[in-house]
DOKETOR-745880 format. One line per field, with one value per residue: x, y, z of N, C-alpha, C, O in turn; residue number from 0; residue in three letters. Coordinates in steps of 0.05 Angstrom, whole numbers, padded with zeros to 5 digits. Example, Ala and Ser with C-alpha at 12.3 -4.5 7.8 and 13.67 -1.06 7.14 Angstrom:
n_u [00264, 00257]
n_v [-00114, -00045]
n_w [00156, 00142]
ca_u [00246, 00273]
ca_v [-00090, -00021]
ca_w [00156, 00143]
c_u [00264, 00258]
c_v [-00066, 00001]
c_w [00156, 00157]
o_u [00285, 00268]
o_v [-00066, 00023]
o_w [00169, 00161]
nuvo [0, 1]
markol [ALA, SER]
end
This chain:
n_u [04651, 04713, 04760, 04793, 04852, 04879, 04940, 04975, 05015, 04994, 04938, 04899, 04903, 04888, 04834, 04814, 04822, 04788, 04738, 04732, 04746, 04710, 04692, 04651, 04630, 04670, 04668, 04690, 04707, 04725, 04763, 04793, 04837, 04904, 04954, 05009, 05067, 05076, 05029, 04996, 05015, 04999, 04943, 04934, 04949, 04910, 04861, 04868, 04864, 04842, 04865, 04915, 04931, 04985, 05032, 05104, 05144, 05150, 05155, 05202, 05201, 05220, 05207, 05212, 05225, 05179, 05141, 05161, 05154, 05098, 05083, 05108, 05086, 05031, 05014, 04972, 04950, 04938, 04977, 04985, 05028, 05029, 05062, 05108, 05158, 05205, 05239, 05269, 05297, 05282, 05227, 05227, 05247, 05206, 05164, 05186, 05182, 05129, 05090, 05033, 05020, 05057, 05048, 05055, 05049, 05018, 04965, 04925, 04853, 04839, 04885, 04885, 04837, 04847, 04889, 04864, 04826, 04860, 04882, 04836, 04822, 04865, 04856, 04807, 04825, 04854, 04863, 04819, 04832, 04878, 04875, 04914, 04944, 04994, 05016, 05068, 05108, 05107, 05159, 05204, 05223, 05208, 05210, 05265, 05287, 05270, 05298, 05351, 05353, 05342, 05387, 05427, 05415, 05423, 05478, 05498, 05482, 05497, 05530, 05502, 05449, 05405, 05340, 05297, 05249, 05266, 05294, 05254, 05218, 05248, 05244, 05191, 05157, 05124, 05149, 05144, 05138, 05187, 05224, 05211, 05223, 05279, 05298, 05283, 05313, 05366, 05375, 05387, 05374, 05350, 05379, 05424, 05448, 05457, 05493, 05537, 05552, 05569, 05612, 05646, 05659, 05685, 05731, 05759, 05770, 05802, 05850, 05877, 05925, 05926, 05875, 05834, 05805, 05755, 05739, 05732, 05690, 05648, 05646, 05624, 05574, 05565, 05549, 05568, 05629, 05643, 05602, 05610, 05662, 05650, 05613, 05645, 05685, 05653, 05639, 05687, 05724, 05765, 05786, 05778, 05828, 05863, 05854, 05874, 05928, 05941, 05941, 05987, 06026, 06024, 06057]
n_v [05042, 05067, 05037, 05058, 05063, 05091, 05113, 05134, 05159, 05195, 05202, 05242, 05263, 05219, 05214, 05263, 05261, 05218, 05238, 05290, 05295, 05294, 05237, 05203, 05235, 05233, 05183, 05145, 05103, 05095, 05042, 05026, 05044, 05057, 05063, 05058, 05039, 04983, 04959, 04984, 04962, 04908, 04915, 04936, 04892, 04857, 04883, 04901, 04954, 05005, 05055, 05088, 05131, 05156, 05168, 05173, 05176, 05144, 05109, 05055, 05041, 05040, 05087, 05095, 05044, 05018, 05043, 05026, 04971, 04966, 04987, 04953, 04903, 04913, 04938, 04966, 04996, 05061, 05113, 05165, 05209, 05236, 05281, 05312, 05316, 05352, 05347, 05350, 05312, 05264, 05266, 05263, 05212, 05183, 05194, 05170, 05118, 05106, 05138, 05178, 05231, 05277, 05305, 05359, 05365, 05416, 05395, 05427, 05427, 05430, 05410, 05357, 05337, 05344, 05308, 05260, 05259, 05255, 05205, 05171, 05181, 05158, 05105, 05095, 05097, 05051, 04986, 04927, 04888, 04834, 04772, 04726, 04673, 04657, 04699, 04742, 04786, 04858, 04896, 04946, 05010, 05007, 04951, 04943, 04974, 04947, 04898, 04916, 04935, 04887, 04856, 04886, 04879, 04824, 04820, 04845, 04810, 04759, 04720, 04701, 04658, 04667, 04670, 04666, 04688, 04724, 04762, 04780, 04802, 04845, 04880, 04887, 04855, 04796, 04728, 04698, 04739, 04767, 04727, 04718, 04769, 04774, 04732, 04750, 04798, 04784, 04734, 04692, 04646, 04658, 04627, 04613, 04664, 04678, 04637, 04650, 04699, 04685, 04652, 04689, 04720, 04681, 04673, 04720, 04711, 04666, 04685, 04695, 04658, 04636, 04621, 04566, 04520, 04498, 04535, 04580, 04562, 04559, 04613, 04637, 04618, 04563, 04501, 04451, 04428, 04398, 04407, 04461, 04460, 04434, 04469, 04514, 04496, 04487, 04539, 04568, 04536, 04511, 04475, 04499, 04494, 04490, 04539, 04573, 04558, 04576, 04630, 04639, 04629, 04670, 04726]
n_w [-00563, -00539, -00498, -00439, -00400, -00341, -00313, -00258, -00205, -00171, -00136, -00136, -00187, -00218, -00201, -00218, -00274, -00286, -00273, -00295, -00349, -00410, -00425, -00448, -00488, -00524, -00543, -00508, -00451, -00384, -00366, -00324, -00268, -00244, -00193, -00194, -00233, -00243, -00226, -00262, -00311, -00304, -00302, -00353, -00385, -00370, -00382, -00434, -00462, -00509, -00506, -00469, -00416, -00384, -00331, -00331, -00295, -00246, -00182, -00179, -00233, -00300, -00343, -00400, -00418, -00403, -00437, -00487, -00481, -00478, -00528, -00563, -00549, -00553, -00607, -00630, -00590, -00564, -00537, -00489, -00455, -00391, -00354, -00306, -00320, -00352, -00405, -00465, -00498, -00473, -00481, -00537, -00546, -00523, -00560, -00605, -00589, -00596, -00571, -00573, -00556, -00515, -00456, -00412, -00341, -00302, -00343, -00393, -00404, -00458, -00483, -00465, -00487, -00541, -00548, -00536, -00576, -00620, -00612, -00615, -00668, -00695, -00682, -00708, -00760, -00767, -00795, -00788, -00730, -00730, -00700, -00669, -00636, -00651, -00676, -00700, -00660, -00661, -00691, -00703, -00673, -00619, -00609, -00619, -00578, -00532, -00539, -00537, -00484, -00457, -00472, -00448, -00394, -00391, -00401, -00355, -00316, -00331, -00308, -00266, -00242, -00282, -00313, -00372, -00356, -00315, -00345, -00380, -00343, -00327, -00369, -00376, -00408, -00435, -00429, -00476, -00514, -00510, -00523, -00577, -00598, -00588, -00619, -00670, -00675, -00666, -00687, -00655, -00600, -00533, -00496, -00526, -00532, -00478, -00464, -00498, -00478, -00427, -00440, -00464, -00419, -00390, -00421, -00409, -00355, -00357, -00372, -00327, -00298, -00248, -00235, -00230, -00278, -00263, -00225, -00257, -00288, -00250, -00235, -00279, -00282, -00290, -00264, -00275, -00294, -00338, -00374, -00382, -00406, -00454, -00478, -00483, -00519, -00564, -00578, -00581, -00605, -00580, -00521, -00453, -00428, -00472, -00495, -00456, -00457, -00508, -00501, -00472, -00509, -00544, -00575]
ca_u [04665, 04741, 04766, 04816, 04865, 04894, 04960, 04989, 05019, 04980, 04910, 04882, 04903, 04871, 04806, 04807, 04820, 04765, 04712, 04730, 04747, 04684, 04698, 04629, 04627, 04691, 04665, 04709, 04699, 04749, 04762, 04807, 04859, 04925, 04970, 05037, 05072, 05073, 05000, 04985, 05021, 04981, 04917, 04933, 04950, 04885, 04839, 04875, 04849, 04849, 04879, 04928, 04943, 05003, 05057, 05127, 05164, 05138, 05175, 05208, 05192, 05234, 05186, 05216, 05223, 05151, 05128, 05170, 05142, 05070, 05079, 05117, 05067, 05004, 05020, 04948, 04944, 04947, 04987, 04992, 05042, 05024, 05085, 05120, 05186, 05210, 05265, 05263, 05307, 05266, 05202, 05231, 05249, 05179, 05150, 05198, 05173, 05101, 05072, 05018, 05024, 05073, 05036, 05067, 05031, 04989, 04955, 04899, 04832, 04839, 04907, 04877, 04816, 04860, 04905, 04845, 04814, 04881, 04884, 04812, 04824, 04884, 04843, 04787, 04838, 04867, 04848, 04810, 04854, 04881, 04881, 04926, 04963, 05020, 05024, 05094, 05107, 05116, 05187, 05207, 05240, 05201, 05222, 05294, 05292, 05266, 05320, 05376, 05351, 05345, 05415, 05443, 05409, 05436, 05508, 05503, 05475, 05500, 05544, 05483, 05430, 05381, 05322, 05283, 05229, 05279, 05300, 05228, 05207, 05264, 05236, 05162, 05143, 05121, 05171, 05140, 05143, 05216, 05237, 05207, 05238, 05307, 05304, 05280, 05333, 05393, 05378, 05395, 05356, 05358, 05399, 05449, 05460, 05467, 05517, 05559, 05561, 05584, 05638, 05664, 05669, 05704, 05756, 05773, 05780, 05823, 05875, 05891, 05935, 05921, 05847, 05830, 05783, 05729, 05731, 05722, 05663, 05629, 05645, 05608, 05547, 05562, 05553, 05581, 05653, 05643, 05584, 05624, 05683, 05637, 05602, 05668, 05698, 05634, 05639, 05714, 05740, 05786, 05778, 05788, 05857, 05877, 05852, 05893, 05955, 05945, 05947, 06015, 06044, 06022, 06079]
ca_v [05058, 05060, 05031, 05074, 05058, 05114, 05105, 05156, 05154, 05216, 05194, 05265, 05265, 05197, 05221, 05285, 05251, 05200, 05252, 05316, 05292, 05285, 05212, 05193, 05252, 05226, 05154, 05130, 05096, 05088, 05013, 05021, 05062, 05045, 05085, 05054, 05028, 04954, 04954, 04993, 04941, 04885, 04924, 04938, 04866, 04844, 04896, 04906, 04978, 05018, 05080, 05090, 05156, 05147, 05182, 05156, 05180, 05131, 05093, 05027, 05037, 05053, 05097, 05091, 05015, 05011, 05051, 05008, 04945, 04968, 04991, 04928, 04881, 04921, 04959, 04982, 05013, 05089, 05122, 05193, 05212, 05260, 05281, 05337, 05314, 05370, 05340, 05347, 05287, 05243, 05267, 05254, 05183, 05172, 05196, 05149, 05092, 05101, 05155, 05197, 05258, 05280, 05328, 05367, 05372, 05410, 05397, 05441, 05409, 05429, 05393, 05330, 05329, 05342, 05283, 05237, 05259, 05246, 05176, 05158, 05184, 05138, 05079, 05093, 05093, 05026, 04963, 04909, 04873, 04805, 04760, 04699, 04667, 04652, 04723, 04752, 04812, 04881, 04902, 04974, 05022, 04996, 04925, 04946, 04985, 04925, 04879, 04929, 04935, 04859, 04848, 04900, 04865, 04798, 04824, 04852, 04788, 04733, 04700, 04692, 04638, 04681, 04656, 04683, 04703, 04746, 04783, 04791, 04819, 04870, 04898, 04890, 04840, 04768, 04711, 04691, 04762, 04773, 04706, 04724, 04793, 04767, 04716, 04767, 04819, 04774, 04709, 04672, 04642, 04669, 04609, 04616, 04690, 04676, 04620, 04664, 04720, 04671, 04643, 04713, 04727, 04660, 04679, 04740, 04699, 04646, 04699, 04693, 04631, 04626, 04613, 04540, 04519, 04493, 04560, 04597, 04552, 04568, 04642, 04647, 04608, 04535, 04483, 04427, 04436, 04384, 04422, 04486, 04455, 04427, 04494, 04531, 04486, 04491, 04567, 04579, 04517, 04499, 04471, 04521, 04491, 04496, 04568, 04586, 04553, 04593, 04657, 04639, 04627, 04695, 04744]
ca_w [-00542, -00536, -00470, -00430, -00374, -00331, -00294, -00246, -00176, -00156, -00136, -00143, -00216, -00228, -00196, -00236, -00302, -00288, -00270, -00308, -00378, -00422, -00439, -00464, -00512, -00543, -00549, -00491, -00424, -00367, -00359, -00298, -00261, -00228, -00181, -00198, -00260, -00246, -00224, -00288, -00331, -00299, -00309, -00382, -00397, -00364, -00395, -00463, -00470, -00534, -00500, -00443, -00407, -00362, -00323, -00336, -00274, -00222, -00167, -00187, -00260, -00321, -00360, -00429, -00423, -00401, -00462, -00508, -00477, -00486, -00557, -00576, -00544, -00562, -00626, -00636, -00567, -00566, -00511, -00484, -00430, -00374, -00335, -00298, -00328, -00374, -00418, -00493, -00508, -00462, -00495, -00564, -00544, -00518, -00585, -00622, -00579, -00602, -00557, -00590, -00545, -00490, -00444, -00386, -00320, -00304, -00371, -00397, -00414, -00487, -00490, -00461, -00506, -00568, -00547, -00537, -00604, -00639, -00608, -00626, -00697, -00704, -00679, -00729, -00786, -00767, -00806, -00767, -00717, -00735, -00674, -00672, -00615, -00663, -00691, -00693, -00647, -00676, -00688, -00702, -00653, -00593, -00606, -00617, -00551, -00513, -00542, -00527, -00455, -00448, -00475, -00427, -00369, -00392, -00398, -00328, -00297, -00345, -00291, -00246, -00252, -00291, -00331, -00391, -00341, -00302, -00365, -00389, -00322, -00326, -00391, -00374, -00429, -00430, -00438, -00504, -00530, -00510, -00538, -00606, -00605, -00588, -00643, -00694, -00677, -00664, -00700, -00635, -00578, -00507, -00484, -00542, -00525, -00451, -00465, -00511, -00459, -00405, -00451, -00467, -00393, -00383, -00435, -00394, -00330, -00363, -00375, -00301, -00295, -00220, -00232, -00241, -00297, -00249, -00212, -00278, -00295, -00229, -00235, -00302, -00280, -00296, -00241, -00285, -00309, -00364, -00392, -00388, -00426, -00479, -00489, -00490, -00544, -00586, -00587, -00585, -00621, -00563, -00493, -00436, -00423, -00497, -00499, -00437, -00468, -00532, -00491, -00463, -00533, -00561, -00570]
c_u [04694, 04747, 04793, 04826, 04882, 04914, 04975, 04992, 05008, 04950, 04892, 04880, 04886, 04841, 04797, 04804, 04794, 04739, 04709, 04730, 04721, 04687, 04676, 04626, 04648, 04692, 04685, 04696, 04724, 04745, 04775, 04829, 04879, 04943, 04999, 05042, 05067, 05043, 04987, 04990, 05003, 04953, 04914, 04933, 04923, 04862, 04843, 04859, 04858, 04868, 04891, 04938, 04959, 05025, 05080, 05149, 05151, 05159, 05178, 05199, 05209, 05214, 05189, 05214, 05194, 05136, 05135, 05156, 05113, 05066, 05087, 05097, 05039, 05006, 04996, 04941, 04955, 04954, 04992, 05006, 05034, 05046, 05094, 05149, 05191, 05238, 05259, 05272, 05290, 05239, 05204, 05233, 05222, 05162, 05160, 05189, 05143, 05081, 05059, 05022, 05041, 05064, 05049, 05045, 05037, 04979, 04928, 04879, 04833, 04862, 04899, 04856, 04828, 04876, 04886, 04833, 04834, 04883, 04860, 04812, 04843, 04871, 04822, 04800, 04851, 04850, 04839, 04834, 04854, 04889, 04891, 04946, 04991, 05031, 05052, 05092, 05117, 05145, 05190, 05224, 05233, 05212, 05252, 05302, 05291, 05290, 05346, 05376, 05354, 05373, 05433, 05439, 05424, 05466, 05515, 05500, 05481, 05514, 05526, 05464, 05404, 05365, 05310, 05262, 05242, 05284, 05274, 05216, 05222, 05256, 05206, 05147, 05140, 05145, 05169, 05147, 05173, 05231, 05235, 05223, 05268, 05315, 05303, 05303, 05361, 05397, 05386, 05373, 05367, 05381, 05426, 05463, 05472, 05492, 05540, 05569, 05577, 05611, 05657, 05675, 05689, 05731, 05772, 05785, 05802, 05850, 05891, 05900, 05930, 05893, 05842, 05805, 05756, 05720, 05720, 05694, 05642, 05625, 05627, 05581, 05543, 05568, 05568, 05604, 05654, 05625, 05597, 05645, 05672, 05626, 05624, 05680, 05679, 05636, 05666, 05731, 05763, 05774, 05789, 05818, 05873, 05877, 05872, 05922, 05961, 05951, 05976, 06035, 06042, 06045, 06071]
c_v [05048, 05058, 05045, 05064, 05082, 05104, 05130, 05151, 05176, 05211, 05217, 05268, 05243, 05204, 05243, 05277, 05234, 05216, 05276, 05313, 05281, 05259, 05203, 05209, 05245, 05196, 05137, 05124, 05087, 05059, 05008, 05042, 05047, 05067, 05078, 05038, 04999, 04946, 04962, 04973, 04917, 04891, 04925, 04911, 04851, 04856, 04900, 04930, 04988, 05042, 05078, 05119, 05150, 05168, 05163, 05160, 05170, 05114, 05065, 05021, 05053, 05061, 05090, 05061, 05006, 05019, 05033, 04981, 04946, 04970, 04966, 04906, 04887, 04943, 04976, 05002, 05041, 05099, 05152, 05194, 05238, 05261, 05309, 05338, 05329, 05365, 05334, 05321, 05263, 05242, 05257, 05224, 05171, 05172, 05174, 05121, 05088, 05118, 05175, 05226, 05257, 05306, 05334, 05374, 05401, 05415, 05411, 05421, 05407, 05411, 05363, 05321, 05327, 05316, 05259, 05236, 05249, 05215, 05161, 05159, 05163, 05110, 05074, 05087, 05066, 05004, 04945, 04893, 04844, 04792, 04731, 04695, 04663, 04676, 04732, 04779, 04834, 04886, 04932, 04984, 05011, 04969, 04926, 04956, 04963, 04905, 04891, 04929, 04907, 04850, 04861, 04887, 04838, 04800, 04830, 04829, 04761, 04712, 04690, 04671, 04652, 04665, 04676, 04700, 04727, 04769, 04796, 04810, 04846, 04890, 04898, 04876, 04811, 04752, 04705, 04715, 04768, 04752, 04711, 04748, 04788, 04752, 04732, 04786, 04808, 04748, 04686, 04669, 04655, 04653, 04611, 04642, 04689, 04660, 04635, 04686, 04708, 04662, 04666, 04722, 04706, 04664, 04700, 04728, 04679, 04659, 04700, 04665, 04619, 04615, 04586, 04539, 04515, 04518, 04580, 04588, 04561, 04598, 04652, 04633, 04578, 04518, 04458, 04435, 04422, 04398, 04448, 04481, 04449, 04452, 04513, 04522, 04490, 04520, 04578, 04561, 04504, 04494, 04495, 04519, 04498, 04526, 04582, 04582, 04571, 04622, 04660, 04640, 04652, 04713, 04768]
c_w [-00539, -00505, -00462, -00403, -00366, -00310, -00284, -00216, -00159, -00158, -00144, -00173, -00228, -00225, -00215, -00265, -00306, -00289, -00289, -00339, -00389, -00438, -00458, -00490, -00533, -00549, -00533, -00464, -00409, -00357, -00332, -00294, -00244, -00218, -00180, -00224, -00262, -00243, -00250, -00310, -00328, -00308, -00340, -00395, -00392, -00381, -00426, -00474, -00497, -00529, -00472, -00439, -00383, -00356, -00329, -00315, -00248, -00208, -00179, -00215, -00280, -00342, -00389, -00436, -00421, -00426, -00485, -00506, -00486, -00516, -00573, -00573, -00554, -00582, -00633, -00614, -00570, -00538, -00511, -00456, -00417, -00353, -00329, -00307, -00354, -00386, -00447, -00504, -00499, -00477, -00524, -00565, -00540, -00544, -00604, -00614, -00581, -00588, -00576, -00582, -00519, -00478, -00417, -00366, -00310, -00332, -00372, -00408, -00444, -00497, -00487, -00481, -00534, -00569, -00550, -00565, -00624, -00637, -00620, -00657, -00708, -00703, -00701, -00756, -00789, -00780, -00783, -00756, -00724, -00708, -00679, -00650, -00625, -00678, -00681, -00679, -00666, -00671, -00685, -00679, -00625, -00588, -00603, -00589, -00530, -00515, -00531, -00496, -00444, -00450, -00454, -00400, -00368, -00388, -00368, -00309, -00309, -00328, -00269, -00258, -00260, -00311, -00351, -00376, -00327, -00321, -00375, -00368, -00321, -00347, -00395, -00396, -00421, -00440, -00467, -00522, -00532, -00526, -00568, -00615, -00607, -00613, -00668, -00697, -00677, -00680, -00681, -00614, -00552, -00495, -00500, -00535, -00497, -00450, -00476, -00492, -00436, -00415, -00455, -00440, -00384, -00396, -00420, -00369, -00335, -00368, -00349, -00296, -00267, -00216, -00245, -00259, -00283, -00235, -00233, -00286, -00275, -00230, -00257, -00303, -00287, -00271, -00249, -00302, -00336, -00384, -00400, -00410, -00453, -00493, -00498, -00516, -00568, -00596, -00594, -00603, -00606, -00536, -00477, -00432, -00448, -00502, -00481, -00447, -00491, -00523, -00483, -00486, -00550, -00554, -00554]
o_u [04698, 04739, 04813, 04810, 04897, 04907, 04987, 04974, 05010, 04938, 04871, 04859, 04871, 04825, 04775, 04784, 04781, 04721, 04687, 04716, 04710, 04686, 04681, 04621, 04643, 04712, 04695, 04677, 04741, 04727, 04770, 04837, 04872, 04948, 05014, 05023, 05055, 05034, 04968, 04972, 04993, 04940, 04894, 04918, 04914, 04845, 04824, 04843, 04879, 04885, 04878, 04952, 04949, 05034, 05076, 05170, 05143, 05178, 05158, 05191, 05212, 05204, 05170, 05202, 05185, 05120, 05118, 05148, 05104, 05049, 05075, 05092, 05024, 05000, 05000, 04926, 04978, 04940, 05003, 04996, 05033, 05047, 05089, 05163, 05183, 05257, 05246, 05257, 05285, 05229, 05187, 05223, 05216, 05148, 05144, 05188, 05132, 05057, 05072, 05026, 05039, 05072, 05053, 05026, 05061, 04984, 04911, 04886, 04828, 04859, 04905, 04859, 04821, 04876, 04892, 04829, 04827, 04887, 04863, 04802, 04837, 04874, 04820, 04788, 04859, 04826, 04850, 04852, 04833, 04909, 04877, 04963, 05011, 05052, 05058, 05074, 05132, 05155, 05178, 05237, 05251, 05223, 05263, 05322, 05308, 05300, 05361, 05396, 05367, 05383, 05452, 05459, 05435, 05478, 05535, 05514, 05472, 05510, 05534, 05465, 05383, 05376, 05313, 05258, 05230, 05279, 05273, 05205, 05211, 05261, 05196, 05125, 05153, 05160, 05188, 05161, 05183, 05249, 05254, 05235, 05281, 05335, 05319, 05313, 05379, 05420, 05391, 05356, 05390, 05401, 05447, 05488, 05494, 05512, 05563, 05594, 05597, 05631, 05681, 05698, 05709, 05751, 05797, 05808, 05820, 05870, 05915, 05883, 05930, 05888, 05846, 05787, 05736, 05696, 05702, 05676, 05621, 05603, 05615, 05567, 05520, 05588, 05578, 05600, 05665, 05632, 05594, 05647, 05683, 05630, 05622, 05686, 05689, 05634, 05669, 05750, 05778, 05754, 05806, 05832, 05894, 05896, 05886, 05938, 05984, 05965, 05988, 06057, 06059, 06052, 06088]
o_v [05024, 05075, 05042, 05058, 05093, 05089, 05144, 05141, 05175, 05214, 05213, 05275, 05248, 05200, 05242, 05284, 05236, 05209, 05283, 05328, 05262, 05260, 05196, 05198, 05250, 05184, 05117, 05136, 05073, 05053, 04987, 05056, 05028, 05086, 05092, 05026, 04990, 04928, 04948, 04967, 04906, 04874, 04916, 04907, 04835, 04842, 04903, 04927, 04979, 05048, 05068, 05130, 05139, 05182, 05139, 05148, 05186, 05104, 05053, 04999, 05077, 05045, 05081, 05054, 04989, 05003, 05026, 04970, 04927, 04957, 04959, 04891, 04869, 04966, 04999, 05022, 05045, 05094, 05164, 05182, 05259, 05243, 05328, 05357, 05321, 05377, 05314, 05307, 05245, 05221, 05243, 05211, 05150, 05153, 05161, 05103, 05069, 05114, 05187, 05243, 05237, 05328, 05315, 05388, 05408, 05435, 05408, 05402, 05386, 05398, 05347, 05299, 05309, 05303, 05241, 05214, 05235, 05202, 05140, 05141, 05150, 05094, 05052, 05074, 05058, 05004, 04946, 04885, 04831, 04801, 04715, 04712, 04667, 04675, 04731, 04795, 04829, 04882, 04944, 04968, 05007, 04963, 04911, 04946, 04961, 04896, 04877, 04923, 04903, 04836, 04849, 04883, 04831, 04784, 04820, 04827, 04740, 04688, 04672, 04667, 04650, 04647, 04700, 04723, 04749, 04792, 04821, 04831, 04867, 04914, 04909, 04885, 04802, 04762, 04707, 04712, 04774, 04759, 04708, 04748, 04797, 04757, 04729, 04790, 04821, 04741, 04664, 04686, 04663, 04664, 04609, 04642, 04699, 04667, 04633, 04691, 04719, 04664, 04664, 04729, 04713, 04659, 04698, 04734, 04676, 04646, 04706, 04648, 04595, 04602, 04584, 04555, 04527, 04523, 04595, 04605, 04571, 04607, 04674, 04635, 04569, 04522, 04444, 04447, 04433, 04401, 04456, 04496, 04457, 04456, 04525, 04539, 04496, 04524, 04594, 04571, 04489, 04506, 04510, 04539, 04511, 04538, 04601, 04600, 04580, 04636, 04681, 04650, 04655, 04716, 04785]
o_w [-00537, -00490, -00477, -00385, -00383, -00292, -00300, -00203, -00134, -00179, -00157, -00184, -00247, -00243, -00226, -00277, -00326, -00304, -00297, -00353, -00378, -00463, -00481, -00511, -00557, -00558, -00543, -00455, -00420, -00342, -00320, -00312, -00230, -00232, -00166, -00235, -00282, -00258, -00260, -00326, -00348, -00320, -00351, -00415, -00409, -00392, -00441, -00492, -00508, -00546, -00454, -00456, -00363, -00374, -00331, -00318, -00231, -00221, -00188, -00221, -00276, -00357, -00402, -00456, -00437, -00436, -00501, -00526, -00499, -00527, -00593, -00592, -00561, -00575, -00642, -00618, -00577, -00518, -00530, -00437, -00430, -00336, -00344, -00302, -00375, -00378, -00453, -00519, -00514, -00484, -00534, -00583, -00552, -00550, -00617, -00631, -00570, -00591, -00593, -00598, -00504, -00487, -00401, -00373, -00310, -00345, -00354, -00421, -00456, -00518, -00504, -00492, -00550, -00590, -00565, -00576, -00643, -00657, -00632, -00670, -00728, -00721, -00711, -00773, -00811, -00777, -00761, -00770, -00725, -00696, -00691, -00645, -00611, -00691, -00657, -00687, -00684, -00649, -00667, -00666, -00609, -00567, -00587, -00578, -00513, -00494, -00518, -00483, -00423, -00431, -00443, -00385, -00348, -00374, -00358, -00288, -00298, -00332, -00253, -00283, -00247, -00325, -00348, -00383, -00326, -00314, -00377, -00375, -00315, -00345, -00415, -00403, -00401, -00457, -00482, -00542, -00554, -00541, -00583, -00636, -00626, -00625, -00686, -00719, -00688, -00687, -00690, -00611, -00551, -00486, -00488, -00532, -00493, -00436, -00466, -00492, -00428, -00401, -00450, -00439, -00371, -00384, -00419, -00362, -00318, -00367, -00349, -00290, -00264, -00196, -00270, -00255, -00291, -00233, -00227, -00289, -00283, -00226, -00254, -00323, -00289, -00258, -00231, -00324, -00355, -00407, -00424, -00429, -00474, -00517, -00519, -00533, -00590, -00620, -00612, -00615, -00617, -00528, -00486, -00432, -00446, -00511, -00489, -00445, -00495, -00538, -00486, -00484, -00568, -00531, -00548]
nuvo [0, 1, 2, 3, 4, 5, 6, 7, 8, 9, 10, 11, 12, 13, 14, 15, 16, 17, 18, 19, 20, 21, 22, 23, 24, 25, 26, 27, 28, 29, 30, 31, 32, 33, 34, 35, 36, 37, 38, 39, 40, 41, 42, 43, 44, 45, 46, 47, 48, 49, 50, 51, 52, 53, 54, 55, 56, 57, 58, 59, 60, 61, 62, 63, 64, 65, 66, 67, 68, 69, 70, 71, 72, 73, 74, 75, 76, 77, 78, 79, 80, 81, 82, 83, 84, 85, 86, 87, 88, 89, 90, 91, 92, 93, 94, 95, 96, 97, 98, 99, 100, 101, 102, 103, 104, 105, 106, 107, 108, 109, 110, 111, 112, 113, 114, 115, 116, 117, 118, 119, 120, 121, 122, 123, 124, 125, 126, 127, 128, 129, 130, 131, 132, 133, 134, 135, 136, 137, 138, 139, 140, 141, 142, 143, 144, 145, 146, 147, 148, 149, 150, 151, 152, 153, 154, 155, 156, 157, 158, 159, 160, 161, 162, 163, 164, 165, 166, 167, 168, 169, 170, 171, 172, 173, 174, 175, 176, 177, 178, 179, 180, 181, 182, 183, 184, 185, 186, 187, 188, 189, 190, 191, 192, 193, 194, 195, 196, 197, 198, 199, 200, 201, 202, 203, 204, 205, 206, 207, 208, 209, 210, 211, 212, 213, 214, 215, 216, 217, 218, 219, 220, 221, 222, 223, 224, 225, 226, 227, 228, 229, 230, 231, 232, 233, 234, 235, 236, 237, 238, 239, 240, 241, 242, 243, 244, 245, 246, 247, 248, 249, 250]
markol [MET, TYR, ARG, VAL, VAL, LEU, VAL, ASP, ASP, GLU, ARG, LEU, ILE, LEU, GLU, GLY, LEU, SER, LYS, VAL, VAL, PRO, TRP, GLN, ARG, MET, ASP, CYS, THR, VAL, ALA, GLY, THR, ALA, CYS, ASP, GLY, ARG, GLU, GLY, LEU, ALA, LEU, ILE, ARG, ARG, GLU, LYS, PRO, ASP, ILE, VAL, LEU, THR, ASP, ILE, ARG, MET, PRO, ASN, MET, ASP, GLY, LEU, THR, MET, LEU, ALA, ALA, LEU, HIS, SER, GLU, PHE, PRO, ARG, MET, GLN, MET, THR, VAL, LEU, THR, ALA, TYR, ARG, ASP, PHE, ASP, TYR, ALA, GLN, GLN, ALA, ILE, ASN, LEU, GLY, VAL, CYS, ARG, TYR, LEU, LEU, LYS, PRO, SER, ARG, MET, ASP, GLU, LEU, THR, GLN, ALA, ILE, GLU, ALA, MET, THR, ALA, ARG, LEU, ARG, GLU, MET, PRO, PRO, GLU, ARG, SER, SER, GLU, ASP, ALA, GLU, PRO, GLU, SER, GLY, GLU, ALA, GLY, SER, PHE, ILE, VAL, ARG, SER, ALA, LEU, ALA, TYR, MET, ARG, GLN, HIS, CYS, THR, GLU, HIS, ILE, SER, LEU, MET, ASP, VAL, ALA, ASP, SER, VAL, TYR, VAL, SER, GLN, TRP, HIS, LEU, SER, LYS, LEU, ILE, ASN, ARG, HIS, THR, GLY, LEU, SER, PHE, PHE, ASP, LEU, LEU, GLY, SER, MET, ARG, ILE, GLU, ARG, ALA, LYS, GLU, LEU, LEU, ALA, ASP, PRO, ALA, MET, ARG, VAL, HIS, ALA, VAL, ALA, GLU, ALA, VAL, GLY, TYR, SER, ASP, VAL, ALA, HIS, PHE, SER, LYS, SER, PHE, LYS, LYS, LEU, VAL, GLY, LYS, THR, PRO, GLY, GLU, TYR, ARG, ALA, SER, LEU, ARG, THR, LYS, PRO]
end
């Protein structure tokens, strides 16, 4: 029996899907339901279902990032979207991120059963799952999407005291998974990327001669000016003071 998780912020839809769809006839059983995206993610990580039917327009949830996170972290999991959001480009992106079917509400029973049959057919065609704690995460478009979203979050918040956990939470994946994806796609660690973003911001601030070096260090997230100066010289080849002086000598 294939295990199914249902996620939708409309309880009537959850109840209807649970009771009306002929799950047993299609070799499926409902392992759990959730009425918001974050609750759904927690349920999916706990139950590790074979199939997920989910809405993607829920409060406090970026639907596309959620889909990318699920497909990247659980590449065998089959997903169908049930939504009232009628946008072709959005639907195309969802398909590119690993969704099997994109169904518009209200969905007909034949559409639902066809989607479920398509997902179970895919599962039957898959080779046996390899399980290893050290296995590398899947890459592809979902992984690329997660990394792009993570880097955008880091650029926006790089001058704050953010951690790998903060960034992982913003893209709905585990710290381990995000760390592996970042390294695979950029060749750098999270801390190397964060440091380089902070130094690039520091270079912009150093162009203002009225701003002292220790103030620049604090503004880009360094509490220790010595550590800032060392990191700056490692990446730029000059100390902050030398870099500022070089700006004044440029024609």
